[in-house]
Residue frames as qw, qx, qy, qz and C-alpha x, y, z in Angstrom:
[[0.343, 0.757, 0.275, 0.482, 99.78, -22.62, 291.22],
 [0.444, -0.095, -0.270, 0.849, 102.06, -19.84, 292.36],
 [0.054, -0.863, -0.459, 0.203, 100.41, -16.78, 293.82],
 [0.391, 0.510, 0.099, 0.760, 101.11, -13.35, 292.24],
 [0.360, -0.621, -0.400, 0.570, 101.78, -10.70, 294.80],
 [0.231, 0.750, 0.251, 0.566, 100.73, -7.19, 293.77],
 [0.429, -0.328, -0.340, 0.770, 102.52, -4.46, 295.65],
 [0.029, 0.869, 0.397, 0.294, 100.39, -1.37, 295.99],
 [0.291, 0.411, -0.268, 0.821, 102.03, 1.94, 296.89],
 [0.255, -0.430, -0.637, 0.587, 101.38, 3.12, 300.40],
 [0.058, 0.891, 0.449, -0.018, 98.89, 6.00, 300.80],
 [0.262, -0.821, 0.141, 0.487, 101.76, 8.43, 301.47],
 [0.398, -0.180, 0.639, 0.633, 103.54, 7.24, 298.29],
 [0.276, 0.600, 0.689, 0.298, 100.39, 7.69, 296.26],
 [0.045, -0.950, -0.209, 0.228, 100.00, 11.24, 297.47],
 [0.345, -0.632, 0.383, 0.579, 103.62, 11.94, 296.55],
 [0.395, 0.124, 0.731, 0.541, 103.23, 10.42, 293.12],
 [0.169, 0.808, 0.556, 0.097, 100.08, 12.46, 292.49],
 [0.178, -0.912, 0.003, 0.370, 101.84, 15.66, 293.64],
 [0.395, -0.386, 0.567, 0.611, 104.88, 14.90, 291.42],
 [0.364, 0.402, 0.734, 0.409, 102.63, 14.22, 288.43],
 [0.057, 0.924, 0.371, -0.077, 100.77, 17.53, 288.98],
 [0.257, -0.786, 0.238, 0.510, 104.03, 19.45, 289.18],
 [0.426, -0.080, 0.696, 0.573, 105.25, 17.84, 285.93],
 [0.259, 0.679, 0.654, 0.212, 101.99, 18.84, 284.29],
 [0.094, -0.941, -0.136, 0.296, 102.42, 22.43, 285.47],
 [0.343, -0.569, 0.459, 0.589, 105.96, 22.59, 284.12],
 [0.403, 0.225, 0.750, 0.474, 104.80, 21.19, 280.76],
 [0.172, 0.851, 0.496, 0.028, 102.20, 23.98, 280.45],
 [0.202, -0.851, 0.138, 0.465, 105.04, 26.54, 280.71],
 [0.785, 0.567, 0.187, 0.169, 105.84, 26.88, 276.99],
 [0.643, -0.057, 0.141, 0.751, 109.16, 27.84, 275.49],
 [0.161, 0.637, 0.290, 0.696, 107.54, 30.91, 274.00],
 [0.468, -0.846, -0.176, -0.187, 106.42, 32.06, 277.45],
 [0.764, -0.417, 0.003, 0.492, 109.91, 31.38, 278.85],
 [0.506, 0.262, 0.203, 0.796, 111.42, 33.59, 276.17],
 [0.112, -0.778, -0.234, -0.573, 108.97, 36.43, 276.92],
 [0.651, -0.735, -0.179, 0.055, 109.54, 36.11, 280.69],
 [0.740, -0.113, -0.001, 0.663, 113.30, 36.60, 280.20],
 [0.186, 0.704, 0.160, 0.667, 112.53, 40.18, 279.25],
 [0.401, -0.746, 0.156, -0.509, 111.90, 40.92, 282.94],
 [0.355, 0.271, -0.815, 0.370, 114.38, 39.35, 285.42],
 [0.370, -0.155, 0.546, -0.735, 111.80, 39.89, 288.21],
 [0.838, 0.118, -0.004, -0.532, 109.31, 37.74, 286.32],
 [0.739, 0.349, -0.575, -0.038, 111.74, 35.12, 285.12],
 [0.450, 0.219, -0.740, 0.449, 113.43, 34.54, 288.47],
 [0.150, -0.010, 0.609, -0.779, 110.80, 35.59, 291.06],
 [0.588, 0.142, 0.168, -0.778, 107.21, 35.84, 289.89],
 [0.740, 0.214, -0.487, -0.412, 107.03, 32.97, 287.34],
 [0.409, 0.110, -0.879, 0.221, 108.67, 30.31, 289.59],
 [0.180, 0.065, 0.648, -0.737, 106.53, 31.49, 292.49],
 [0.621, 0.175, -0.048, -0.763, 103.37, 31.50, 290.29],
 [0.636, 0.153, -0.727, -0.208, 104.00, 27.86, 289.16],
 [0.210, 0.018, -0.847, 0.487, 104.33, 26.86, 292.81],
 [0.377, 0.122, 0.367, -0.842, 101.12, 28.68, 293.73],
 [0.685, 0.169, -0.393, -0.589, 99.29, 26.87, 290.86],
 [0.482, 0.105, -0.864, 0.098, 100.54, 23.60, 292.31],
 [0.042, -0.081, -0.739, 0.668, 99.06, 24.52, 295.71],
 [0.434, 0.055, 0.060, -0.897, 95.68, 25.91, 294.56],
 [0.483, 0.209, 0.822, -0.218, 92.64, 23.69, 294.83],
 [0.224, 0.250, 0.756, 0.562, 90.79, 22.78, 291.62],
 [0.057, 0.776, 0.623, -0.082, 87.78, 24.93, 292.49],
 [0.132, -0.754, 0.044, 0.642, 89.76, 28.19, 292.16],
 [0.658, 0.610, 0.363, 0.251, 89.56, 29.63, 288.70],
 [0.509, 0.103, 0.121, 0.846, 91.90, 31.98, 286.79],
 [0.053, -0.648, -0.299, -0.698, 89.23, 34.66, 286.48],
 [0.603, -0.752, -0.266, -0.004, 88.69, 34.62, 290.27],
 [0.690, -0.303, -0.014, 0.657, 92.37, 35.27, 290.72],
 [0.274, 0.395, 0.251, 0.840, 92.20, 38.17, 288.26],
 [0.326, -0.782, -0.298, -0.440, 89.37, 39.72, 290.30],
 [0.723, -0.601, -0.172, 0.294, 91.37, 39.17, 293.46],
 [0.587, 0.044, 0.087, 0.804, 94.26, 41.00, 291.84],
 [0.007, -0.689, -0.283, -0.667, 91.96, 43.97, 291.32],
 [0.574, -0.790, -0.184, -0.112, 91.29, 44.18, 295.06],
 [0.770, -0.312, -0.001, 0.557, 95.01, 43.81, 295.82],
 [0.413, 0.328, 0.182, 0.830, 95.86, 46.58, 293.42],
 [0.223, -0.789, -0.266, -0.507, 93.21, 48.86, 294.88],
 [0.706, -0.678, -0.132, 0.156, 94.43, 48.23, 298.39],
 [0.695, -0.056, 0.073, 0.713, 97.99, 48.99, 297.24],
 [0.172, 0.572, 0.226, 0.769, 96.95, 52.30, 295.76],
 [0.451, -0.811, -0.214, -0.304, 95.04, 53.35, 298.93],
 [0.779, -0.506, -0.057, 0.365, 98.04, 52.47, 301.09],
 [0.559, 0.171, 0.137, 0.799, 100.50, 54.35, 298.90],
 [0.050, -0.732, -0.250, -0.632, 98.21, 57.35, 299.08],
 [0.619, -0.731, -0.274, 0.086, 98.30, 57.23, 302.88],
 [0.272, 0.854, -0.243, 0.371, 101.89, 58.42, 302.76],
 [0.584, -0.692, 0.403, -0.132, 103.22, 56.94, 306.02],
 [0.058, 0.516, -0.847, -0.113, 106.19, 54.60, 305.99],
 [0.458, 0.057, 0.856, -0.233, 103.92, 51.78, 307.00],
 [0.633, 0.605, 0.277, -0.396, 101.48, 52.68, 304.18],
 [0.419, 0.723, -0.466, -0.290, 104.21, 52.97, 301.53],
 [0.124, -0.385, 0.915, -0.018, 105.79, 49.72, 302.67],
 [0.520, 0.228, 0.782, -0.255, 102.60, 47.70, 302.75],
 [0.581, 0.694, 0.069, -0.419, 101.45, 49.28, 299.49],
 [0.258, 0.652, -0.666, -0.254, 104.72, 48.32, 297.81],
 [0.277, -0.147, 0.945, -0.098, 104.43, 44.74, 299.13],
 [0.595, 0.451, 0.571, -0.341, 100.86, 44.50, 297.83],
 [0.476, 0.735, -0.256, -0.410, 102.06, 45.83, 294.46],
 [0.046, 0.433, -0.892, -0.121, 104.57, 42.92, 294.34],
 [0.428, 0.158, 0.846, -0.275, 101.69, 40.56, 295.29],
 [0.593, 0.625, 0.163, -0.481, 99.62, 42.00, 292.45],
 [0.335, 0.631, -0.618, -0.329, 102.45, 41.25, 290.01],
 [0.179, -0.188, 0.963, -0.080, 102.56, 37.72, 291.33],
 [0.525, 0.389, 0.651, -0.387, 98.80, 37.26, 290.90],
 [0.504, 0.681, -0.181, -0.500, 99.08, 38.65, 287.39],
 [0.201, 0.449, -0.851, -0.183, 101.40, 35.73, 286.62],
 [0.287, 0.001, 0.918, -0.275, 99.38, 33.15, 288.50],
 [0.614, 0.441, 0.367, -0.542, 96.08, 33.74, 286.72],
 [0.556, 0.606, -0.423, -0.380, 97.64, 33.32, 283.30],
 [0.081, 0.364, -0.927, 0.043, 99.63, 30.29, 284.35],
 [0.433, 0.144, 0.791, -0.408, 96.50, 28.65, 285.86],
 [0.652, 0.544, 0.075, -0.522, 94.47, 29.41, 282.65],
 [0.452, 0.565, -0.645, -0.246, 97.13, 27.79, 280.47],
 [0.118, -0.237, 0.941, -0.212, 97.44, 24.82, 282.79],
 [0.446, 0.294, 0.739, -0.410, 93.70, 24.10, 282.72],
 [0.198, 0.237, 0.719, 0.622, 93.12, 25.07, 279.10],
 [0.015, 0.753, 0.623, -0.213, 90.63, 27.76, 280.16],
 [0.172, -0.315, 0.177, 0.916, 92.17, 30.74, 278.31],
 [0.259, 0.646, 0.675, 0.244, 89.37, 32.65, 276.62],
 [0.153, 0.605, 0.188, 0.758, 88.25, 36.17, 275.53],
 [0.481, -0.817, -0.197, -0.251, 86.71, 36.96, 278.90],
 [0.770, -0.479, -0.038, 0.420, 89.92, 36.15, 280.75],
 [0.531, 0.194, 0.158, 0.810, 91.97, 38.26, 278.36],
 [0.094, -0.752, -0.275, -0.592, 89.46, 41.09, 278.71],
 [0.639, -0.754, -0.149, -0.019, 89.62, 40.94, 282.53],
 [0.766, -0.229, 0.043, 0.599, 93.39, 40.71, 282.47],
 [0.367, 0.449, 0.201, 0.789, 93.57, 43.78, 280.22],
 [0.294, -0.844, -0.262, -0.363, 91.45, 45.79, 282.63],
 [0.732, -0.598, -0.079, 0.317, 94.24, 45.45, 285.18],
 [0.642, 0.406, 0.033, 0.650, 96.73, 47.34, 282.95],
 [0.074, -0.852, 0.048, -0.516, 96.18, 50.77, 284.76],
 [0.775, -0.628, -0.004, 0.071, 97.54, 49.09, 287.93],
 [0.792, -0.029, 0.082, 0.604, 101.01, 49.44, 286.40],
 [0.289, 0.487, 0.097, 0.819, 100.76, 53.21, 285.87],
 [0.383, -0.787, -0.228, -0.426, 98.50, 54.51, 288.69],
 [0.767, -0.466, -0.249, 0.365, 100.96, 53.65, 291.48],
 [0.461, 0.186, -0.026, 0.867, 103.17, 56.55, 290.40],
 [0.208, -0.587, -0.181, -0.761, 100.30, 58.99, 290.99],
 [0.734, -0.602, -0.292, -0.117, 99.32, 57.31, 294.24],
 [0.741, -0.170, -0.199, 0.619, 102.97, 57.45, 295.38],
 [0.211, 0.385, 0.044, 0.897, 103.07, 61.12, 294.51],
 [0.475, -0.668, -0.214, -0.531, 99.96, 61.83, 296.57],
 [0.823, -0.465, -0.282, 0.164, 101.37, 59.89, 299.53],
 [0.635, -0.034, -0.128, 0.761, 104.73, 61.57, 299.48],
 [0.011, -0.538, -0.127, -0.834, 103.05, 64.98, 299.00],
 [0.625, -0.671, -0.253, -0.308, 100.90, 64.40, 302.13],
 [0.812, -0.370, -0.195, 0.407, 104.01, 63.47, 304.08],
 [0.504, 0.184, 0.010, 0.844, 105.99, 66.45, 302.83],
 [0.059, -0.705, -0.405, 0.579, 103.38, 69.11, 303.43],
 [0.368, 0.901, 0.177, -0.149, 102.95, 72.35, 301.49],
 [0.035, 0.839, -0.457, -0.292, 105.55, 73.58, 299.02],
 [0.061, -0.393, 0.896, 0.200, 107.62, 70.47, 298.45],
 [0.466, 0.220, 0.832, -0.204, 104.50, 68.33, 298.59],
 [0.546, 0.699, 0.134, -0.442, 102.89, 70.20, 295.63],
 [0.254, 0.658, -0.630, -0.326, 105.96, 69.55, 293.50],
 [0.183, -0.175, 0.967, -0.012, 106.04, 65.83, 294.36],
 [0.537, 0.439, 0.608, -0.386, 102.29, 65.56, 293.65],
 [0.490, 0.735, -0.152, -0.443, 102.81, 67.14, 290.26],
 [0.059, 0.512, -0.836, -0.190, 105.72, 64.74, 289.53],
 [0.355, 0.069, 0.920, -0.149, 103.58, 61.70, 290.36],
 [0.569, 0.607, 0.394, -0.392, 100.64, 62.90, 288.24],
 [0.382, 0.743, -0.378, -0.398, 102.90, 63.76, 285.32],
 [0.132, -0.343, 0.922, 0.119, 104.62, 60.38, 285.44],
 [0.485, 0.317, 0.785, -0.219, 101.29, 58.58, 285.23],
 [0.510, 0.743, 0.115, -0.418, 100.16, 60.81, 282.33],
 [0.160, 0.674, -0.640, -0.333, 103.37, 60.26, 280.46],
 [0.230, -0.145, 0.962, 0.030, 103.10, 56.50, 280.86],
 [0.525, 0.490, 0.630, -0.295, 99.51, 56.58, 279.58],
 [0.406, 0.776, -0.159, -0.456, 100.48, 58.61, 276.49],
 [0.095, -0.486, 0.806, 0.324, 103.22, 56.22, 275.30],
 [0.347, 0.172, 0.917, 0.091, 100.94, 53.24, 274.58],
 [0.417, 0.735, 0.372, -0.384, 98.37, 55.64, 273.05],
 [0.185, 0.721, -0.460, -0.485, 100.97, 56.76, 270.48],
 [0.146, -0.223, 0.933, 0.241, 101.77, 53.13, 269.60],
 [0.389, 0.411, 0.806, -0.173, 98.13, 52.19, 269.36],
 [0.374, 0.781, 0.096, -0.490, 97.33, 55.21, 267.12],
 [0.077, 0.594, -0.668, -0.441, 100.23, 54.32, 264.85],
 [0.180, -0.011, 0.974, 0.141, 99.21, 50.65, 264.46],
 [0.409, 0.583, 0.594, -0.375, 95.57, 51.65, 263.96],
 [0.368, 0.816, -0.074, -0.440, 96.52, 53.92, 261.05],
 [0.350, 0.691, -0.600, -0.200, 99.57, 52.15, 259.61],
 [0.735, -0.287, 0.592, -0.165, 99.30, 48.57, 260.91],
 [0.879, 0.349, 0.325, 0.014, 98.98, 46.80, 257.63],
 [0.486, 0.834, -0.205, 0.161, 101.41, 49.01, 255.78],
 [0.285, -0.759, 0.561, -0.169, 103.89, 48.66, 258.64],
 [0.819, -0.144, 0.553, -0.045, 103.72, 44.85, 258.50],
 [0.785, 0.588, 0.159, 0.111, 104.22, 44.90, 254.76],
 [0.192, 0.903, -0.340, 0.180, 107.18, 47.18, 255.17],
 [0.528, -0.570, 0.620, -0.111, 108.79, 44.89, 257.74],
 [0.878, 0.141, 0.454, 0.055, 108.34, 41.87, 255.44],
 [0.619, 0.769, -0.033, 0.154, 109.85, 43.73, 252.51],
 [0.057, 0.831, -0.491, 0.255, 112.90, 44.68, 254.61],
 [0.793, 0.001, -0.591, 0.148, 113.13, 41.16, 256.14],
 [0.202, -0.627, 0.409, -0.632, 113.02, 42.79, 259.56],
 [0.544, -0.056, -0.818, 0.178, 113.65, 40.33, 262.40],
 [0.536, -0.745, -0.276, -0.284, 112.34, 42.44, 265.25],
 [0.107, 0.627, -0.516, 0.574, 113.95, 43.48, 268.53],
 [0.810, -0.464, 0.050, -0.354, 112.27, 41.20, 271.07],
 [0.961, -0.200, -0.036, 0.189, 114.70, 39.36, 273.28],
 [0.585, 0.489, -0.197, 0.617, 117.70, 41.60, 272.54],
 [0.485, -0.263, -0.475, 0.686, 119.53, 43.26, 275.42],
 [0.005, 0.031, -0.049, 0.998, 118.42, 46.78, 274.63],
 [0.494, -0.371, -0.526, -0.585, 114.77, 45.61, 274.30],
 [0.641, -0.437, -0.598, 0.201, 114.98, 44.06, 277.77],
 [0.350, -0.145, -0.288, 0.880, 116.70, 47.12, 279.20],
 [0.170, -0.251, -0.246, -0.921, 114.09, 49.46, 277.75],
 [0.605, -0.454, -0.499, -0.422, 111.07, 47.59, 279.20],
 [0.640, -0.370, -0.544, 0.397, 112.66, 47.13, 282.58],
 [0.223, -0.062, -0.173, 0.957, 113.33, 50.90, 282.83],
 [0.277, -0.130, -0.216, -0.927, 109.94, 52.01, 281.54],
 [0.656, -0.309, -0.535, -0.433, 107.53, 49.35, 282.77],
 [0.473, -0.550, 0.434, -0.534, 106.66, 49.15, 286.47],
 [0.985, -0.075, 0.009, -0.155, 106.25, 45.36, 286.06],
 [0.786, 0.382, -0.326, 0.360, 109.99, 45.31, 285.51],
 [0.319, 0.322, -0.486, 0.747, 110.97, 47.33, 288.61],
 [0.579, -0.644, -0.182, -0.466, 108.18, 47.10, 291.18],
 [0.839, -0.326, -0.286, 0.329, 110.65, 45.25, 293.39],
 [0.441, 0.262, -0.126, 0.849, 112.92, 48.32, 293.08],
 [0.325, -0.629, -0.122, -0.696, 110.06, 50.44, 294.47],
 [0.821, -0.516, -0.240, -0.053, 109.87, 48.18, 297.50],
 [0.748, -0.075, -0.180, 0.634, 113.66, 48.45, 298.04],
 [0.170, 0.469, 0.002, 0.867, 113.51, 52.21, 297.58],
 [0.548, -0.670, -0.181, -0.467, 110.76, 52.47, 300.29],
 [0.870, -0.385, -0.210, 0.223, 112.86, 50.38, 302.65],
 [0.624, 0.069, -0.064, 0.776, 115.84, 52.60, 301.98],
 [0.091, -0.753, -0.299, 0.580, 113.85, 55.78, 302.49],
 [0.147, -0.287, 0.462, 0.826, 114.31, 56.74, 298.81],
 [0.380, 0.573, 0.726, -0.004, 110.72, 56.61, 297.52],
 [0.199, 0.891, 0.081, -0.399, 110.94, 60.22, 296.43],
 [0.114, -0.572, 0.647, 0.491, 114.14, 59.57, 294.48],
 [0.376, 0.175, 0.890, 0.187, 112.41, 56.58, 292.83],
 [0.339, 0.766, 0.511, -0.191, 109.55, 58.79, 291.72],
 [0.066, 0.849, -0.213, -0.478, 111.87, 61.51, 290.35],
 [0.202, -0.332, 0.810, 0.440, 113.90, 58.99, 288.33],
 [0.385, 0.407, 0.827, 0.051, 110.66, 57.42, 287.04],
 [0.260, 0.860, 0.233, -0.373, 109.48, 60.84, 285.91],
 [0.009, 0.717, -0.498, -0.488, 112.76, 61.54, 284.03],
 [0.275, -0.074, 0.905, 0.316, 112.74, 58.11, 282.37],
 [0.368, 0.603, 0.698, -0.117, 109.05, 58.53, 281.41],
 [0.220, 0.868, 0.004, -0.446, 109.66, 61.96, 279.89],
 [0.079, -0.526, 0.714, 0.456, 112.62, 60.63, 277.84],
 [0.359, 0.176, 0.911, 0.099, 110.54, 57.64, 276.83],
 [0.383, 0.741, 0.467, -0.294, 107.67, 59.78, 275.60],
 [0.149, 0.820, -0.274, -0.479, 109.98, 61.95, 273.58],
 [0.159, -0.349, 0.853, 0.355, 111.82, 59.05, 272.02],
 [0.374, 0.341, 0.862, 0.011, 108.61, 57.10, 271.18],
 [0.362, 0.811, 0.282, -0.364, 106.88, 60.16, 269.70],
 [0.095, 0.718, -0.495, -0.481, 109.92, 60.95, 267.55],
 [0.252, -0.167, 0.920, 0.249, 110.25, 57.33, 266.42],
 [0.378, 0.470, 0.796, -0.054, 106.64, 56.85, 265.48],
 [0.280, 0.839, 0.063, -0.462, 106.34, 60.24, 263.81],
 [0.012, -0.567, 0.683, 0.461, 109.34, 59.30, 261.65],
 [0.278, 0.096, 0.942, 0.163, 107.79, 55.96, 260.78],
 [0.349, 0.677, 0.583, -0.283, 104.39, 57.51, 260.05],
 [0.181, 0.803, -0.183, -0.538, 105.94, 60.17, 257.89],
 [0.079, -0.396, 0.817, 0.412, 107.92, 57.68, 255.87],
 [0.270, 0.263, 0.926, 0.029, 105.06, 55.26, 255.44],
 [0.299, 0.743, 0.437, -0.410, 102.57, 57.95, 254.72],
 [0.155, 0.723, -0.359, -0.569, 104.75, 59.58, 252.04],
 [0.067, -0.266, 0.897, 0.348, 105.43, 56.22, 250.39],
 [0.074, 0.299, 0.947, 0.096, 101.95, 54.70, 250.52],
 [0.236, 0.434, 0.277, -0.824, 99.81, 57.79, 250.13],
 [0.558, 0.564, 0.608, -0.036, 96.94, 57.75, 247.67],
 [0.496, 0.467, 0.364, 0.635, 97.02, 59.51, 244.28],
 [0.089, -0.938, -0.212, -0.260, 95.86, 62.72, 245.91],
 [0.467, 0.395, -0.426, 0.667, 98.92, 62.72, 248.11],
 [0.391, -0.546, 0.232, -0.703, 96.80, 63.58, 251.18],
 [0.562, -0.086, -0.810, 0.144, 97.01, 61.31, 254.23],
 [0.229, -0.210, 0.429, -0.848, 95.06, 63.37, 256.80],
 [0.016, 0.295, 0.938, -0.184, 92.35, 61.54, 258.68],
 [0.154, -0.597, -0.560, -0.554, 88.73, 62.40, 258.26],
 [0.004, 0.107, -0.415, 0.904, 87.52, 65.25, 260.46]]
């Protein structure tokens, strides 16, 4: 009776096969919808997302997505403290940590999708990190003001504070609009067969100009080139224009929807 020889892969081959299988699983968890959203930000699509998938491949199974989110809080806090320091070393290290924060912000979501552990707690924790994308302008203003001294320093401090305030007001306007007109707005879009703007070139340009997540690498390059102050001044100008444009746009929408869908009394003021 002939003997059947079973060839088992060598230990090194088994490790390679397991690593390859894990990598294919990670790539499969990266959905087409997420790919389309990532293309909004070149820094995410070409830097952070590929790096985040590789980090997920390296991470041991005991590390959770929520733990990475909490780690990103610490990285963000350290970044702010270093930017406030104002020295070149502080600005440089703070900018690098800000880039690391953006990477961790991608890693925790990728890990949650990979393991199927996305839940309300994770989304809540992730949402708490949102101020990390607006506070660096204020921290940068403090740091540059400390380096510049009196006079010029006070101006830079005001610019940093104003930039952060402007960036906090923009989402507040959007949130107030959708709170008051959300259902009516969705009905209006369906009636007009509106297709939305996501993915279009001007949509991508807008968010890369106004969202720090789209240009945190630019801050790092500006610090290296000694142009951190210019970065802050440009950010302030863009934020001021953004607030004006968003306020005008949503006031126009609110006025049109309120006039069209008002009650019989014709009054659409909120309750005091």
